[in-house]
N, C-alpha and C positions, 0 to 999 in steps of 0.2 A: 571566420570567427575564431577567437582564441579559446583554447580549452581552459575551463575554470581551474584555479589552483586548488579548489575544494576537492577536485578529483584525486589529488595526491596527498590529502591530509591524513595524518595519523597512520603512517605506513606500518607501524608496529601492530596496530589493531588489525589491519588487513592481513598481515603475515600470520597472526595468530588464528584468524578465521580460516585462512587458506589451509592451514594445517589440519583443521577439523573437517574440511570438505572432502568428498570422495576423490576428487581430482582437481588439481590447481589449474586455472585458466592461464593460457599463455600471455594474455594481456596484462596480468597482474591485478586485475579487478577481482572482487570477491566472488561474483557469480559468473559462471561460464555462459557464453551466448546461447540464445535459442531463438532462431528465426529473426535475428536482428535486422536483416535486410528488409524485412516486411514491417517491423515494429519500431525500429530505433534509428530511423533516418529522417527526422522531421525537418521542415523548412523553418528556420528561425527568422522571424520578422523583426524582432527587437531583443536586445540583451543588455542588461545592466547589472550592477552590483557584482562585477567579476564573474558573470554567468549564473549567479544565484537566482536572478529573475529573468525569465524568458517568455516571450510571446511567440507562440507556435502557430503556423498557418494551418487552418482547418477548413476543409471544403466538403460539404455534404455530398455533392455529386461524386467526388473522388473517394472520400473516406467512409461513406456508407454504400452508395450505389455501386461504386467501382470495386468495393471490397467484399460485398455480400452477394451470394447467389440469390437469396431472397432478402431484399433490404430489411434490416433490423430484426430478421428472424433466423437466417442461416448464412454463416460466413462461407466463403469459398474454401475448398478442402485444403489448399496449400497453406492456409494460415494456422492449421491445427495438426496436432499429433494425438490421436485418440488412444494410443497405447497406454497413456498415463492413467486411463480409467481402471486399469488392472491394479493400480496402487490406491484405489479410492474405496472408502467404506463409510457407511452411515452408522453412527453410534449415538447412544444415549449415555451421557456422562452423569455420574452422581456427584454433585458438587455441594459445598456447604449451603449454597443458596437454593438448592433443589436440583431436579433433573434438567439437563440441557441437551437438546438434540443438536448434533453437529455432523457435518461431513468432514472427514479427514482424508487428506491425500498425502501419502508418504509415510515414513516410519514414525511410530509413536514414541519410541524410546531412543535416546541418544542422537537426536537430530542435530545437525550442524547449526540450524537456525529454525525459527518458527515464524510464520506469517499468519495473522488472524484477520479475516475480512468481515466487516460488519455492514450488512445491507441497510437500505433505507426503508421507509414506510411501505407496507404492503408486501415486503419480501420475506424470504426465509432462506434456509441453508441451500436450497436448490439454485438460487440466483448466483451465488458465489462459485458454483461448480458447473455452471452452464458452459459447455464447450463451444457451442455453435452460435450463440447470440453474442451481442456486444463486440462484434468484430473478431471473435476468438480470443479476446484479451484475457479471460479467465483461464482458458486452456493454456495460454502461454505462462501465466502465473503458476499454474499447477505443474507444468513441465519444468519451469525454472526451479521450483522447490525440489521436486523429485530428483532431477538430474544433478543437483548440487548437494544432495544429502540432507535436505531440509524437510520440514513438514508444514502443511498448509491446512488451516481449519476455517470452515465457513459455518458458523453457528446460526440457529434460528433464534434471534433475539426476542425474548418474550415481550419487551416493552422498551421504550426509550427514556425511561425515568430511572429512579434509584434502583429499582428491581433489576432493570436491564443492565445497569452498570455493575451491580453486584454479581450477576450471572457471568458477565464477560470477565470481570476481575477474577472470578473463580476459575474460569478457563485459562486465563493468563498464568495463574499460579499452578494450575494443573500441567500446563505445557512446560513451564519452567522447572517443575519438579521432575519431569520425565527426561529433560535434557539439561541437567544442571550446568550452570555457567555459560550456556549458549544464548545468543541474543533472541529476543522476541520483538517482532514489529507488529503494531496494531494499526490497521488501515480501516478507515470509516468513510462511507459514502453517504451523501445527502443527509437525511435525518439521523442516520447512524452516527454522524459526527457528535451528536449529543452524548453517545457512549464514550467516544474518545475524550471529550472534554471532561466528562464525569470521572473517568479513570485517571485523568491527569491530576485530579485533586487529592488522590489517595497515595501517600508516600510509599506504602508497602507495595501497591500495584506498580507504581513507577519504578521501584527498585528492580523489577523483573524486566522492564522494557528497554529496548534499544532505540526506539523511535516511533513517531506517529506519522501517518499519511492521511491527509484530509482531502477527499475527492468530492468537489462540488458541495461542500458542507456549509453548515451555519458558522457564523463567527462568534467567538466567545471572548470578549474583552477581559473577562475575569481570569482567563488563562494566565495573564501576567500576575505573578504572585502565588500561583498554584505550586503544588509539590513538583510537578514536571518542570515548570519554569525555573524553580530554584535549582533543580538538578541539571538544567540546561539540556533537557531531553530534545533531540533534534526533531524538527517538524518539517514535512514536505507537503506543500499545498499544490493542488491542481484544480483549475476552475475554468468554466466557459465564460467568455466575455459577454454573452447574451443570456446568462442564467437569469430567469425570471422568478426563481424560487428563493435563492439566496444571493444577494447582490455581490457581484465580484468586487466592487469598490470597497465594501466593508472588509472583505477578507484581505485585499491588498493593503488596506490601511493597517491591519494587524501585522501582516508580514513586514511592512515598512518599519513599524514601531519596533518589532523584534530585531530586525536586521540592523537597524541603526544603533541598537544597543549591543551589537556584537553577538547576538544570539544565533546558534546554528539553525538556519532555516533556508528553504528554497521555495520558489513559486514558479509554476508553469501555467500560463494563461493561454487557452485555446481561442484564438481570434475567430469570432462568429459562432463559437460553440455554445450549445444550450446546456440545460441543467444536467442532462445525461451524458454529455460528451466526455467528461473525465473518466467515467467507467469504461468507455470504449477506447479512449485514446491515450490514457496515462501509460507511460513507459515503465513497466514494473521493474525491469532490470536496472534502469537508471535510478529509480526511486530506492530500491533495496540496496544497491551498491553505495549510494550516497549516505543513506541512513546508517548502514553498518560501518562505514568508514568514519562518519561524523561523530558517532558515539564513542 
């Protein structure tokens, strides 16, 4: 399979970001590798749009039972580095919308970049910092942030309506103020996607963002015409082909509409994956590298 030309886009942006990171990766990508042999070597079943749309092989026996010591509860130790927990703190931030409980991993001031993860219904900040569930994928995200001079926030979202959007918008502004001029990525899973789509409608919030990641989320046709759409804020979708909560066909249709118009977007579809598959299987390094470069 040929490497997508999107990998090489906006070299000047990458160079500027590399200067801000603690150490530059030899590959020339924005983020240095972390356990890529375990997380970043998927089997591509289908590729189109110059590599912007990919269908990835997913098998429960291999990707859950073969990866976990206790299926869906504890990943095998080789997938994680728990030393990152020393860089982790629970905080209560006083924001214009009120107090917001967050877990922060990495430096609060002068971070090279910020990633904010929004959980779905029934979750809280503990979900986004869980090292041993979800195949160790959040542990990898935490390590990618810390080892590259960034900061990662996992807030407890109070609701998935306007109040929740206001709280997360306040967190985005908080992070941007503590690391001026550095990119902020907002990633939302499942019902948390309502927060991403809500934030996308506010021009001030969008001005702080470098990109959105939607993991197994709802589709928002009204995104077209939003402040984020007008700003061409990059969007990376990941979804399971057998998601029974949010139909993959609806999300693919939105991607297709955006991509055909030349909008910066990518889509990873996990073949046979269910609603929760993107949280376990999404390649955080690939997502962040593309969003940071595309912006």
